[in-house]
mmCIF file of the N, C-alpha and C atoms, coordinates in Angstrom:
data_MODEL
# 
_entry.id   MODEL 
# 
loop_
_atom_site.group_PDB 
_atom_site.id 
_atom_site.type_symbol 
_atom_site.label_atom_id 
_atom_site.label_alt_id 
_atom_site.label_comp_id 
_atom_site.label_asym_id 
_atom_site.label_entity_id 
_atom_site.label_seq_id 
_atom_site.pdbx_PDB_ins_code 
_atom_site.Cartn_x 
_atom_site.Cartn_y 
_atom_site.Cartn_z 
_atom_site.occupancy 
_atom_site.B_iso_or_equiv 
_atom_site.pdbx_formal_charge 
_atom_site.auth_seq_id 
_atom_site.auth_comp_id 
_atom_site.auth_asym_id 
_atom_site.auth_atom_id 
_atom_site.pdbx_PDB_model_num 
ATOM 1   N N  . UNK A 1 1  ? 11.424  -9.978  1.180   1.00 0.00 ? 1  UNK A N  1 
ATOM 2   C CA . UNK A 1 1  ? 10.578  -8.842  0.915   1.00 0.00 ? 1  UNK A CA 1 
ATOM 3   C C  . UNK A 1 1  ? 11.418  -7.567  0.945   1.00 0.00 ? 1  UNK A C  1 
ATOM 4   N N  . UNK A 1 2  ? 11.356  -6.787  -0.141  1.00 0.00 ? 2  UNK A N  1 
ATOM 5   C CA . UNK A 1 2  ? 12.088  -5.531  -0.228  1.00 0.00 ? 2  UNK A CA 1 
ATOM 6   C C  . UNK A 1 2  ? 11.331  -4.441  0.524   1.00 0.00 ? 2  UNK A C  1 
ATOM 7   N N  . UNK A 1 3  ? 12.082  -3.570  1.225   1.00 0.00 ? 3  UNK A N  1 
ATOM 8   C CA . UNK A 1 3  ? 11.479  -2.416  1.894   1.00 0.00 ? 3  UNK A CA 1 
ATOM 9   C C  . UNK A 1 3  ? 11.827  -1.181  1.079   1.00 0.00 ? 3  UNK A C  1 
ATOM 10  N N  . UNK A 1 4  ? 10.810  -0.394  0.736   1.00 0.00 ? 4  UNK A N  1 
ATOM 11  C CA . UNK A 1 4  ? 11.021  0.818   -0.069  1.00 0.00 ? 4  UNK A CA 1 
ATOM 12  C C  . UNK A 1 4  ? 10.338  2.006   0.595   1.00 0.00 ? 4  UNK A C  1 
ATOM 13  N N  . UNK A 1 5  ? 10.892  3.191   0.319   1.00 0.00 ? 5  UNK A N  1 
ATOM 14  C CA . UNK A 1 5  ? 10.260  4.444   0.727   1.00 0.00 ? 5  UNK A CA 1 
ATOM 15  C C  . UNK A 1 5  ? 9.404   4.894   -0.455  1.00 0.00 ? 5  UNK A C  1 
ATOM 16  N N  . UNK A 1 6  ? 8.146   5.216   -0.182  1.00 0.00 ? 6  UNK A N  1 
ATOM 17  C CA . UNK A 1 6  ? 7.205   5.564   -1.243  1.00 0.00 ? 6  UNK A CA 1 
ATOM 18  C C  . UNK A 1 6  ? 6.476   6.848   -0.895  1.00 0.00 ? 6  UNK A C  1 
ATOM 19  N N  . UNK A 1 7  ? 6.422   7.764   -1.885  1.00 0.00 ? 7  UNK A N  1 
ATOM 20  C CA . UNK A 1 7  ? 5.620   8.978   -1.767  1.00 0.00 ? 7  UNK A CA 1 
ATOM 21  C C  . UNK A 1 7  ? 4.214   8.612   -2.246  1.00 0.00 ? 7  UNK A C  1 
ATOM 22  N N  . UNK A 1 8  ? 3.232   8.665   -1.349  1.00 0.00 ? 8  UNK A N  1 
ATOM 23  C CA . UNK A 1 8  ? 1.853   8.321   -1.706  1.00 0.00 ? 8  UNK A CA 1 
ATOM 24  C C  . UNK A 1 8  ? 1.269   9.436   -2.576  1.00 0.00 ? 8  UNK A C  1 
ATOM 25  N N  . UNK A 1 9  ? 0.777   9.064   -3.762  1.00 0.00 ? 9  UNK A N  1 
ATOM 26  C CA . UNK A 1 9  ? 0.217   10.054  -4.680  1.00 0.00 ? 9  UNK A CA 1 
ATOM 27  C C  . UNK A 1 9  ? -1.245  9.785   -5.027  1.00 0.00 ? 9  UNK A C  1 
ATOM 28  N N  . UNK A 1 10 ? -1.709  8.550   -4.806  1.00 0.00 ? 10 UNK A N  1 
ATOM 29  C CA . UNK A 1 10 ? -3.079  8.180   -5.185  1.00 0.00 ? 10 UNK A CA 1 
ATOM 30  C C  . UNK A 1 10 ? -3.698  7.317   -4.090  1.00 0.00 ? 10 UNK A C  1 
ATOM 31  N N  . UNK A 1 11 ? -4.934  7.659   -3.716  1.00 0.00 ? 11 UNK A N  1 
ATOM 32  C CA . UNK A 1 11 ? -5.726  6.810   -2.809  1.00 0.00 ? 11 UNK A CA 1 
ATOM 33  C C  . UNK A 1 11 ? -7.148  6.750   -3.313  1.00 0.00 ? 11 UNK A C  1 
ATOM 34  N N  . UNK A 1 12 ? -7.710  5.560   -3.387  1.00 0.00 ? 12 UNK A N  1 
ATOM 35  C CA . UNK A 1 12 ? -9.091  5.413   -3.850  1.00 0.00 ? 12 UNK A CA 1 
ATOM 36  C C  . UNK A 1 12 ? -10.064 5.493   -2.681  1.00 0.00 ? 12 UNK A C  1 
ATOM 37  N N  . UNK A 1 13 ? -11.305 5.617   -3.000  1.00 0.00 ? 13 UNK A N  1 
ATOM 38  C CA . UNK A 1 13 ? -12.369 5.586   -2.004  1.00 0.00 ? 13 UNK A CA 1 
ATOM 39  C C  . UNK A 1 13 ? -12.391 4.170   -1.420  1.00 0.00 ? 13 UNK A C  1 
ATOM 40  N N  . UNK A 1 14 ? -12.654 4.012   -0.108  1.00 0.00 ? 14 UNK A N  1 
ATOM 41  C CA . UNK A 1 14 ? -12.701 2.661   0.472   1.00 0.00 ? 14 UNK A CA 1 
ATOM 42  C C  . UNK A 1 14 ? -13.712 1.762   -0.244  1.00 0.00 ? 14 UNK A C  1 
ATOM 43  N N  . UNK A 1 15 ? -13.297 0.521   -0.438  1.00 0.00 ? 15 UNK A N  1 
ATOM 44  C CA . UNK A 1 15 ? -14.109 -0.454  -1.156  1.00 0.00 ? 15 UNK A CA 1 
ATOM 45  C C  . UNK A 1 15 ? -14.364 -1.658  -0.252  1.00 0.00 ? 15 UNK A C  1 
ATOM 46  N N  . UNK A 1 16 ? -15.586 -2.115  -0.196  1.00 0.00 ? 16 UNK A N  1 
ATOM 47  C CA . UNK A 1 16 ? -15.922 -3.321  0.580   1.00 0.00 ? 16 UNK A CA 1 
ATOM 48  C C  . UNK A 1 16 ? -15.475 -4.541  -0.222  1.00 0.00 ? 16 UNK A C  1 
ATOM 49  N N  . UNK A 1 17 ? -14.741 -5.434  0.449   1.00 0.00 ? 17 UNK A N  1 
ATOM 50  C CA . UNK A 1 17 ? -14.252 -6.651  -0.184  1.00 0.00 ? 17 UNK A CA 1 
ATOM 51  C C  . UNK A 1 17 ? -14.673 -7.857  0.634   1.00 0.00 ? 17 UNK A C  1 
ATOM 52  N N  . UNK A 1 18 ? -15.185 -8.867  -0.031  1.00 0.00 ? 18 UNK A N  1 
ATOM 53  C CA . UNK A 1 18 ? -15.587 -10.076 0.689   1.00 0.00 ? 18 UNK A CA 1 
ATOM 54  C C  . UNK A 1 18 ? -14.384 -10.837 1.233   1.00 0.00 ? 18 UNK A C  1 
ATOM 55  N N  . UNK A 1 19 ? -13.215 -10.611 0.653   1.00 0.00 ? 19 UNK A N  1 
ATOM 56  C CA . UNK A 1 19 ? -12.014 -11.325 1.076   1.00 0.00 ? 19 UNK A CA 1 
ATOM 57  C C  . UNK A 1 19 ? -11.210 -10.535 2.108   1.00 0.00 ? 19 UNK A C  1 
ATOM 58  N N  . UNK A 1 20 ? -11.101 -9.201  1.927   1.00 0.00 ? 20 UNK A N  1 
ATOM 59  C CA . UNK A 1 20 ? -10.229 -8.388  2.787   1.00 0.00 ? 20 UNK A CA 1 
ATOM 60  C C  . UNK A 1 20 ? -10.998 -7.415  3.686   1.00 0.00 ? 20 UNK A C  1 
ATOM 61  N N  . UNK A 1 21 ? -12.314 -7.425  3.730   1.00 0.00 ? 21 UNK A N  1 
ATOM 62  C CA . UNK A 1 21 ? -13.134 -6.448  4.462   1.00 0.00 ? 21 UNK A CA 1 
ATOM 63  C C  . UNK A 1 21 ? -13.101 -5.124  3.679   1.00 0.00 ? 21 UNK A C  1 
ATOM 64  N N  . UNK A 1 22 ? -12.811 -4.021  4.315   1.00 0.00 ? 22 UNK A N  1 
ATOM 65  C CA . UNK A 1 22 ? -12.778 -2.744  3.625   1.00 0.00 ? 22 UNK A CA 1 
ATOM 66  C C  . UNK A 1 22 ? -11.329 -2.406  3.252   1.00 0.00 ? 22 UNK A C  1 
ATOM 67  N N  . UNK A 1 23 ? -11.084 -2.108  1.982   1.00 0.00 ? 23 UNK A N  1 
ATOM 68  C CA . UNK A 1 23 ? -9.731  -1.858  1.527   1.00 0.00 ? 23 UNK A CA 1 
ATOM 69  C C  . UNK A 1 23 ? -9.660  -0.551  0.733   1.00 0.00 ? 23 UNK A C  1 
ATOM 70  N N  . UNK A 1 24 ? -8.453  -0.042  0.618   1.00 0.00 ? 24 UNK A N  1 
ATOM 71  C CA . UNK A 1 24 ? -8.168  1.156   -0.174  1.00 0.00 ? 24 UNK A CA 1 
ATOM 72  C C  . UNK A 1 24 ? -7.010  0.806   -1.082  1.00 0.00 ? 24 UNK A C  1 
ATOM 73  N N  . UNK A 1 25 ? -7.192  1.028   -2.384  1.00 0.00 ? 25 UNK A N  1 
ATOM 74  C CA . UNK A 1 25 ? -6.095  0.854   -3.340  1.00 0.00 ? 25 UNK A CA 1 
ATOM 75  C C  . UNK A 1 25 ? -5.295  2.149   -3.336  1.00 0.00 ? 25 UNK A C  1 
ATOM 76  N N  . UNK A 1 26 ? -4.012  2.028   -3.144  1.00 0.00 ? 26 UNK A N  1 
ATOM 77  C CA . UNK A 1 26 ? -3.124  3.182   -2.994  1.00 0.00 ? 26 UNK A CA 1 
ATOM 78  C C  . UNK A 1 26 ? -1.948  2.996   -3.924  1.00 0.00 ? 26 UNK A C  1 
ATOM 79  N N  . UNK A 1 27 ? -1.414  4.109   -4.406  1.00 0.00 ? 27 UNK A N  1 
ATOM 80  C CA . UNK A 1 27 ? -0.252  4.016   -5.281  1.00 0.00 ? 27 UNK A CA 1 
ATOM 81  C C  . UNK A 1 27 ? 0.696   5.175   -4.976  1.00 0.00 ? 27 UNK A C  1 
ATOM 82  N N  . UNK A 1 28 ? 1.936   4.983   -5.338  1.00 0.00 ? 28 UNK A N  1 
ATOM 83  C CA . UNK A 1 28 ? 2.928   6.031   -5.109  1.00 0.00 ? 28 UNK A CA 1 
ATOM 84  C C  . UNK A 1 28 ? 4.173   5.785   -5.928  1.00 0.00 ? 28 UNK A C  1 
ATOM 85  N N  . UNK A 1 29 ? 5.139   6.647   -5.733  1.00 0.00 ? 29 UNK A N  1 
ATOM 86  C CA . UNK A 1 29 ? 6.405   6.574   -6.473  1.00 0.00 ? 29 UNK A CA 1 
ATOM 87  C C  . UNK A 1 29 ? 7.529   6.359   -5.481  1.00 0.00 ? 29 UNK A C  1 
ATOM 88  N N  . UNK A 1 30 ? 8.384   5.370   -5.777  1.00 0.00 ? 30 UNK A N  1 
ATOM 89  C CA . UNK A 1 30 ? 9.509   5.092   -4.879  1.00 0.00 ? 30 UNK A CA 1 
ATOM 90  C C  . UNK A 1 30 ? 10.668  6.050   -5.167  1.00 0.00 ? 30 UNK A C  1 
ATOM 91  N N  . UNK A 1 31 ? 11.741  5.898   -4.415  1.00 0.00 ? 31 UNK A N  1 
ATOM 92  C CA . UNK A 1 31 ? 12.880  6.827   -4.554  1.00 0.00 ? 31 UNK A CA 1 
ATOM 93  C C  . UNK A 1 31 ? 13.605  6.691   -5.900  1.00 0.00 ? 31 UNK A C  1 
ATOM 94  N N  . UNK A 1 32 ? 13.371  5.590   -6.632  1.00 0.00 ? 32 UNK A N  1 
ATOM 95  C CA . UNK A 1 32 ? 13.967  5.409   -7.959  1.00 0.00 ? 32 UNK A CA 1 
ATOM 96  C C  . UNK A 1 32 ? 13.037  5.909   -9.059  1.00 0.00 ? 32 UNK A C  1 
ATOM 97  N N  . UNK A 1 33 ? 11.859  6.449   -8.695  1.00 0.00 ? 33 UNK A N  1 
ATOM 98  C CA . UNK A 1 33 ? 10.918  6.956   -9.699  1.00 0.00 ? 33 UNK A CA 1 
ATOM 99  C C  . UNK A 1 33 ? 9.981   5.920   -10.280 1.00 0.00 ? 33 UNK A C  1 
ATOM 100 N N  . UNK A 1 34 ? 9.913   4.730   -9.680  1.00 0.00 ? 34 UNK A N  1 
ATOM 101 C CA . UNK A 1 34 ? 9.012   3.675   -10.174 1.00 0.00 ? 34 UNK A CA 1 
ATOM 102 C C  . UNK A 1 34 ? 7.695   3.685   -9.409  1.00 0.00 ? 34 UNK A C  1 
ATOM 103 N N  . UNK A 1 35 ? 6.580   3.477   -10.153 1.00 0.00 ? 35 UNK A N  1 
ATOM 104 C CA . UNK A 1 35 ? 5.275   3.393   -9.545  1.00 0.00 ? 35 UNK A CA 1 
ATOM 105 C C  . UNK A 1 35 ? 5.136   2.107   -8.751  1.00 0.00 ? 35 UNK A C  1 
ATOM 106 N N  . UNK A 1 36 ? 4.477   2.208   -7.599  1.00 0.00 ? 36 UNK A N  1 
ATOM 107 C CA . UNK A 1 36 ? 4.181   1.033   -6.772  1.00 0.00 ? 36 UNK A CA 1 
ATOM 108 C C  . UNK A 1 36 ? 2.715   1.066   -6.385  1.00 0.00 ? 36 UNK A C  1 
ATOM 109 N N  . UNK A 1 37 ? 2.043   -0.061  -6.546  1.00 0.00 ? 37 UNK A N  1 
ATOM 110 C CA . UNK A 1 37 ? 0.650   -0.199  -6.107  1.00 0.00 ? 37 UNK A CA 1 
ATOM 111 C C  . UNK A 1 37 ? 0.650   -0.884  -4.742  1.00 0.00 ? 37 UNK A C  1 
ATOM 112 N N  . UNK A 1 38 ? -0.084  -0.322  -3.822  1.00 0.00 ? 38 UNK A N  1 
ATOM 113 C CA . UNK A 1 38 ? -0.182  -0.875  -2.468  1.00 0.00 ? 38 UNK A CA 1 
ATOM 114 C C  . UNK A 1 38 ? -1.637  -1.318  -2.282  1.00 0.00 ? 38 UNK A C  1 
ATOM 115 N N  . UNK A 1 39 ? -1.854  -2.613  -2.341  1.00 0.00 ? 39 UNK A N  1 
ATOM 116 C CA . UNK A 1 39 ? -3.196  -3.148  -2.233  1.00 0.00 ? 39 UNK A CA 1 
ATOM 117 C C  . UNK A 1 39 ? -3.138  -4.558  -1.695  1.00 0.00 ? 39 UNK A C  1 
ATOM 118 N N  . UNK A 1 40 ? -3.984  -4.975  -0.859  1.00 0.00 ? 40 UNK A N  1 
ATOM 119 C CA . UNK A 1 40 ? -5.054  -4.221  -0.192  1.00 0.00 ? 40 UNK A CA 1 
ATOM 120 C C  . UNK A 1 40 ? -4.530  -3.548  1.055   1.00 0.00 ? 40 UNK A C  1 
ATOM 121 N N  . UNK A 1 41 ? -4.941  -2.327  1.303   1.00 0.00 ? 41 UNK A N  1 
ATOM 122 C CA . UNK A 1 41 ? -4.581  -1.615  2.532   1.00 0.00 ? 41 UNK A CA 1 
ATOM 123 C C  . UNK A 1 41 ? -5.853  -1.389  3.346   1.00 0.00 ? 41 UNK A C  1 
ATOM 124 N N  . UNK A 1 42 ? -5.954  -1.968  4.526   1.00 0.00 ? 42 UNK A N  1 
ATOM 125 C CA . UNK A 1 42 ? -7.131  -1.780  5.379   1.00 0.00 ? 42 UNK A CA 1 
ATOM 126 C C  . UNK A 1 42 ? -6.966  -0.477  6.188   1.00 0.00 ? 42 UNK A C  1 
ATOM 127 N N  . UNK A 1 43 ? -6.936  0.642   5.500   1.00 0.00 ? 43 UNK A N  1 
ATOM 128 C CA . UNK A 1 43 ? -6.520  1.916   6.066   1.00 0.00 ? 43 UNK A CA 1 
ATOM 129 C C  . UNK A 1 43 ? -7.260  2.261   7.370   1.00 0.00 ? 43 UNK A C  1 
ATOM 130 N N  . UNK A 1 44 ? -8.562  2.116   7.383   1.00 0.00 ? 44 UNK A N  1 
ATOM 131 C CA . UNK A 1 44 ? -9.339  2.480   8.591   1.00 0.00 ? 44 UNK A CA 1 
ATOM 132 C C  . UNK A 1 44 ? -9.022  1.579   9.781   1.00 0.00 ? 44 UNK A C  1 
ATOM 133 N N  . UNK A 1 45 ? -8.528  0.374   9.502   1.00 0.00 ? 45 UNK A N  1 
ATOM 134 C CA . UNK A 1 45 ? -8.263  -0.591  10.564  1.00 0.00 ? 45 UNK A CA 1 
ATOM 135 C C  . UNK A 1 45 ? -6.821  -0.545  11.060  1.00 0.00 ? 45 UNK A C  1 
ATOM 136 N N  . UNK A 1 46 ? -5.975  0.262   10.425  1.00 0.00 ? 46 UNK A N  1 
ATOM 137 C CA . UNK A 1 46 ? -4.622  0.453   10.935  1.00 0.00 ? 46 UNK A CA 1 
ATOM 138 C C  . UNK A 1 46 ? -4.681  1.337   12.170  1.00 0.00 ? 46 UNK A C  1 
ATOM 139 N N  . UNK A 1 47 ? -3.739  1.176   13.063  1.00 0.00 ? 47 UNK A N  1 
ATOM 140 C CA . UNK A 1 47 ? -3.633  2.068   14.215  1.00 0.00 ? 47 UNK A CA 1 
ATOM 141 C C  . UNK A 1 47 ? -3.483  3.506   13.718  1.00 0.00 ? 47 UNK A C  1 
ATOM 142 N N  . UNK A 1 48 ? -3.984  4.472   14.475  1.00 0.00 ? 48 UNK A N  1 
ATOM 143 C CA . UNK A 1 48 ? -3.956  5.877   14.052  1.00 0.00 ? 48 UNK A CA 1 
ATOM 144 C C  . UNK A 1 48 ? -2.546  6.343   13.715  1.00 0.00 ? 48 UNK A C  1 
ATOM 145 N N  . UNK A 1 49 ? -1.553  5.889   14.465  1.00 0.00 ? 49 UNK A N  1 
ATOM 146 C CA . UNK A 1 49 ? -0.181  6.320   14.212  1.00 0.00 ? 49 UNK A CA 1 
ATOM 147 C C  . UNK A 1 49 ? 0.426   5.680   12.963  1.00 0.00 ? 49 UNK A C  1 
ATOM 148 N N  . UNK A 1 50 ? -0.257  4.692   12.374  1.00 0.00 ? 50 UNK A N  1 
ATOM 149 C CA . UNK A 1 50 ? 0.248   4.022   11.161  1.00 0.00 ? 50 UNK A CA 1 
ATOM 150 C C  . UNK A 1 50 ? -0.567  4.388   9.929   1.00 0.00 ? 50 UNK A C  1 
ATOM 151 N N  . UNK A 1 51 ? -1.643  5.138   10.086  1.00 0.00 ? 51 UNK A N  1 
ATOM 152 C CA . UNK A 1 51 ? -2.423  5.589   8.923   1.00 0.00 ? 51 UNK A CA 1 
ATOM 153 C C  . UNK A 1 51 ? -1.634  6.684   8.190   1.00 0.00 ? 51 UNK A C  1 
ATOM 154 N N  . UNK A 1 52 ? -1.883  6.819   6.902   1.00 0.00 ? 52 UNK A N  1 
ATOM 155 C CA . UNK A 1 52 ? -1.140  7.784   6.103   1.00 0.00 ? 52 UNK A CA 1 
ATOM 156 C C  . UNK A 1 52 ? -2.070  8.456   5.116   1.00 0.00 ? 52 UNK A C  1 
ATOM 157 N N  . UNK A 1 53 ? -1.666  9.605   4.657   1.00 0.00 ? 53 UNK A N  1 
ATOM 158 C CA . UNK A 1 53 ? -2.456  10.360  3.707   1.00 0.00 ? 53 UNK A CA 1 
ATOM 159 C C  . UNK A 1 53 ? -1.731  10.536  2.386   1.00 0.00 ? 53 UNK A C  1 
ATOM 160 N N  . UNK A 1 54 ? -2.413  11.176  1.446   1.00 0.00 ? 54 UNK A N  1 
ATOM 161 C CA . UNK A 1 54 ? -1.793  11.503  0.168   1.00 0.00 ? 54 UNK A CA 1 
ATOM 162 C C  . UNK A 1 54 ? -0.644  12.467  0.409   1.00 0.00 ? 54 UNK A C  1 
ATOM 163 N N  . UNK A 1 55 ? 0.455   12.219  -0.266  1.00 0.00 ? 55 UNK A N  1 
ATOM 164 C CA . UNK A 1 55 ? 1.701   12.991  -0.186  1.00 0.00 ? 55 UNK A CA 1 
ATOM 165 C C  . UNK A 1 55 ? 2.531   12.722  1.060   1.00 0.00 ? 55 UNK A C  1 
ATOM 166 N N  . UNK A 1 56 ? 2.144   11.704  1.850   1.00 0.00 ? 56 UNK A N  1 
ATOM 167 C CA . UNK A 1 56 ? 2.994   11.236  2.927   1.00 0.00 ? 56 UNK A CA 1 
ATOM 168 C C  . UNK A 1 56 ? 4.052   10.315  2.334   1.00 0.00 ? 56 UNK A C  1 
ATOM 169 N N  . UNK A 1 57 ? 5.192   10.222  2.973   1.00 0.00 ? 57 UNK A N  1 
ATOM 170 C CA . UNK A 1 57 ? 6.244   9.275   2.582   1.00 0.00 ? 57 UNK A CA 1 
ATOM 171 C C  . UNK A 1 57 ? 6.234   8.156   3.616   1.00 0.00 ? 57 UNK A C  1 
ATOM 172 N N  . UNK A 1 58 ? 6.090   6.904   3.130   1.00 0.00 ? 58 UNK A N  1 
ATOM 173 C CA . UNK A 1 58 ? 6.028   5.758   4.018   1.00 0.00 ? 58 UNK A CA 1 
ATOM 174 C C  . UNK A 1 58 ? 7.111   4.759   3.617   1.00 0.00 ? 58 UNK A C  1 
ATOM 175 N N  . UNK A 1 59 ? 7.446   3.869   4.540   1.00 0.00 ? 59 UNK A N  1 
ATOM 176 C CA . UNK A 1 59 ? 8.307   2.723   4.247   1.00 0.00 ? 59 UNK A CA 1 
ATOM 177 C C  . UNK A 1 59 ? 7.434   1.480   4.314   1.00 0.00 ? 59 UNK A C  1 
ATOM 178 N N  . UNK A 1 60 ? 7.530   0.638   3.315   1.00 0.00 ? 60 UNK A N  1 
ATOM 179 C CA . UNK A 1 60 ? 6.666   -0.540  3.248   1.00 0.00 ? 60 UNK A CA 1 
ATOM 180 C C  . UNK A 1 60 ? 7.416   -1.700  2.613   1.00 0.00 ? 60 UNK A C  1 
ATOM 181 N N  . UNK A 1 61 ? 7.106   -2.907  3.073   1.00 0.00 ? 61 UNK A N  1 
ATOM 182 C CA . UNK A 1 61 ? 7.669   -4.108  2.477   1.00 0.00 ? 61 UNK A CA 1 
ATOM 183 C C  . UNK A 1 61 ? 6.871   -4.496  1.250   1.00 0.00 ? 61 UNK A C  1 
ATOM 184 N N  . UNK A 1 62 ? 7.573   -4.765  0.155   1.00 0.00 ? 62 UNK A N  1 
ATOM 185 C CA . UNK A 1 62 ? 6.932   -5.088  -1.129  1.00 0.00 ? 62 UNK A CA 1 
ATOM 186 C C  . UNK A 1 62 ? 7.307   -6.466  -1.608  1.00 0.00 ? 62 UNK A C  1 
ATOM 187 N N  . UNK A 1 63 ? 6.387   -7.102  -2.304  1.00 0.00 ? 63 UNK A N  1 
ATOM 188 C CA . UNK A 1 63 ? 6.648   -8.389  -2.934  1.00 0.00 ? 63 UNK A CA 1 
ATOM 189 C C  . UNK A 1 63 ? 5.979   -8.432  -4.277  1.00 0.00 ? 63 UNK A C  1 
ATOM 190 N N  . UNK A 1 64 ? 6.215   -9.482  -5.042  1.00 0.00 ? 64 UNK A N  1 
ATOM 191 C CA . UNK A 1 64 ? 5.621   -9.632  -6.357  1.00 0.00 ? 64 UNK A CA 1 
ATOM 192 C C  . UNK A 1 64 ? 4.313   -10.385 -6.254  1.00 0.00 ? 64 UNK A C  1 
ATOM 193 N N  . UNK A 1 65 ? 3.239   -9.815  -6.756  1.00 0.00 ? 65 UNK A N  1 
ATOM 194 C CA . UNK A 1 65 ? 1.958   -10.519 -6.781  1.00 0.00 ? 65 UNK A CA 1 
ATOM 195 C C  . UNK A 1 65 ? 2.022   -11.592 -7.849  1.00 0.00 ? 65 UNK A C  1 
ATOM 196 N N  . UNK A 1 66 ? 1.329   -12.692 -7.623  1.00 0.00 ? 66 UNK A N  1 
ATOM 197 C CA . UNK A 1 66 ? 1.439   -13.839 -8.548  1.00 0.00 ? 66 UNK A CA 1 
ATOM 198 C C  . UNK A 1 66 ? 0.902   -13.543 -9.941  1.00 0.00 ? 66 UNK A C  1 
ATOM 199 N N  . UNK A 1 67 ? -0.152  -12.721 -10.064 1.00 0.00 ? 67 UNK A N  1 
ATOM 200 C CA . UNK A 1 67 ? -0.734  -12.448 -11.378 1.00 0.00 ? 67 UNK A CA 1 
ATOM 201 C C  . UNK A 1 67 ? -0.636  -10.983 -11.735 1.00 0.00 ? 67 UNK A C  1 
ATOM 202 N N  . UNK A 1 68 ? 0.405   -10.308 -11.293 1.00 0.00 ? 68 UNK A N  1 
ATOM 203 C CA . UNK A 1 68 ? 0.521   -8.877  -11.478 1.00 0.00 ? 68 UNK A CA 1 
ATOM 204 C C  . UNK A 1 68 ? 1.956   -8.557  -11.945 1.00 0.00 ? 68 UNK A C  1 
ATOM 205 N N  . UNK A 1 69 ? 2.093   -7.668  -12.903 1.00 0.00 ? 69 UNK A N  1 
ATOM 206 C CA . UNK A 1 69 ? 3.425   -7.322  -13.369 1.00 0.00 ? 69 UNK A CA 1 
ATOM 207 C C  . UNK A 1 69 ? 4.058   -6.244  -12.540 1.00 0.00 ? 69 UNK A C  1 
ATOM 208 N N  . UNK A 1 70 ? 3.271   -5.553  -11.692 1.00 0.00 ? 70 UNK A N  1 
ATOM 209 C CA . UNK A 1 70 ? 3.805   -4.497  -10.818 1.00 0.00 ? 70 UNK A CA 1 
ATOM 210 C C  . UNK A 1 70 ? 4.217   -5.084  -9.487  1.00 0.00 ? 70 UNK A C  1 
ATOM 211 N N  . UNK A 1 71 ? 5.289   -4.554  -8.943  1.00 0.00 ? 71 UNK A N  1 
ATOM 212 C CA . UNK A 1 71 ? 5.661   -4.887  -7.566  1.00 0.00 ? 71 UNK A CA 1 
ATOM 213 C C  . UNK A 1 71 ? 4.660   -4.190  -6.657  1.00 0.00 ? 71 UNK A C  1 
ATOM 214 N N  . UNK A 1 72 ? 4.194   -4.871  -5.633  1.00 0.00 ? 72 UNK A N  1 
ATOM 215 C CA . UNK A 1 72 ? 3.199   -4.228  -4.777  1.00 0.00 ? 72 UNK A CA 1 
ATOM 216 C C  . UNK A 1 72 ? 3.256   -4.765  -3.372  1.00 0.00 ? 72 UNK A C  1 
ATOM 217 N N  . UNK A 1 73 ? 2.613   -4.026  -2.462  1.00 0.00 ? 73 UNK A N  1 
ATOM 218 C CA . UNK A 1 73 ? 2.454   -4.496  -1.100  1.00 0.00 ? 73 UNK A CA 1 
ATOM 219 C C  . UNK A 1 73 ? 1.278   -5.451  -1.077  1.00 0.00 ? 73 UNK A C  1 
ATOM 220 N N  . UNK A 1 74 ? 1.396   -6.497  -0.326  1.00 0.00 ? 74 UNK A N  1 
ATOM 221 C CA . UNK A 1 74 ? 0.298   -7.451  -0.211  1.00 0.00 ? 74 UNK A CA 1 
ATOM 222 C C  . UNK A 1 74 ? -0.286  -7.464  1.184   1.00 0.00 ? 74 UNK A C  1 
ATOM 223 N N  . UNK A 1 75 ? -1.158  -8.407  1.451   1.00 0.00 ? 75 UNK A N  1 
ATOM 224 C CA . UNK A 1 75 ? -1.860  -8.438  2.737   1.00 0.00 ? 75 UNK A CA 1 
ATOM 225 C C  . UNK A 1 75 ? -0.942  -8.638  3.932   1.00 0.00 ? 75 UNK A C  1 
ATOM 226 N N  . UNK A 1 76 ? 0.264   -9.122  3.743   1.00 0.00 ? 76 UNK A N  1 
ATOM 227 C CA . UNK A 1 76 ? 1.163   -9.361  4.882   1.00 0.00 ? 76 UNK A CA 1 
ATOM 228 C C  . UNK A 1 76 ? 2.126   -8.202  5.171   1.00 0.00 ? 76 UNK A C  1 
ATOM 229 N N  . UNK A 1 77 ? 1.955   -7.082  4.466   1.00 0.00 ? 77 UNK A N  1 
ATOM 230 C CA . UNK A 1 77 ? 2.887   -5.962  4.620   1.00 0.00 ? 77 UNK A CA 1 
ATOM 231 C C  . UNK A 1 77 ? 2.491   -5.004  5.721   1.00 0.00 ? 77 UNK A C  1 
ATOM 232 N N  . UNK A 1 78 ? 1.319   -5.149  6.297   1.00 0.00 ? 78 UNK A N  1 
ATOM 233 C CA . UNK A 1 78 ? 0.795   -4.148  7.218   1.00 0.00 ? 78 UNK A CA 1 
ATOM 234 C C  . UNK A 1 78 ? 1.687   -3.857  8.414   1.00 0.00 ? 78 UNK A C  1 
ATOM 235 N N  . UNK A 1 79 ? 2.395   -4.801  9.005   1.00 0.00 ? 79 UNK A N  1 
ATOM 236 C CA . UNK A 1 79 ? 3.257   -4.440  10.115  1.00 0.00 ? 79 UNK A CA 1 
ATOM 237 C C  . UNK A 1 79 ? 4.383   -3.475  9.729   1.00 0.00 ? 79 UNK A C  1 
ATOM 238 N N  . UNK A 1 80 ? 4.737   -3.435  8.429   1.00 0.00 ? 80 UNK A N  1 
ATOM 239 C CA . UNK A 1 80 ? 5.849   -2.581  8.018   1.00 0.00 ? 80 UNK A CA 1 
ATOM 240 C C  . UNK A 1 80 ? 5.395   -1.208  7.512   1.00 0.00 ? 80 UNK A C  1 
ATOM 241 N N  . UNK A 1 81 ? 4.089   -0.971  7.474   1.00 0.00 ? 81 UNK A N  1 
ATOM 242 C CA . UNK A 1 81 ? 3.613   0.349   7.012   1.00 0.00 ? 81 UNK A CA 1 
ATOM 243 C C  . UNK A 1 81 ? 3.912   1.359   8.058   1.00 0.00 ? 81 UNK A C  1 
# 
């Protein structure tokens, strides 16, 4: 799993998911200028010191989703947020 620094630029309204509970789709730009989608992020359920806002810079582990052409954070990345 690659670790990247990402400037958060987009956050959606929380969405109820039958698989992941409540999630937020988030996106940002890494240090090389590439877009990264971070989904699913259980933002409200992260510890307060690990929650982030728009325009925060975070480090996160990324992997390739099986049916997605974008590199993204998956459900196992939360410890690295």
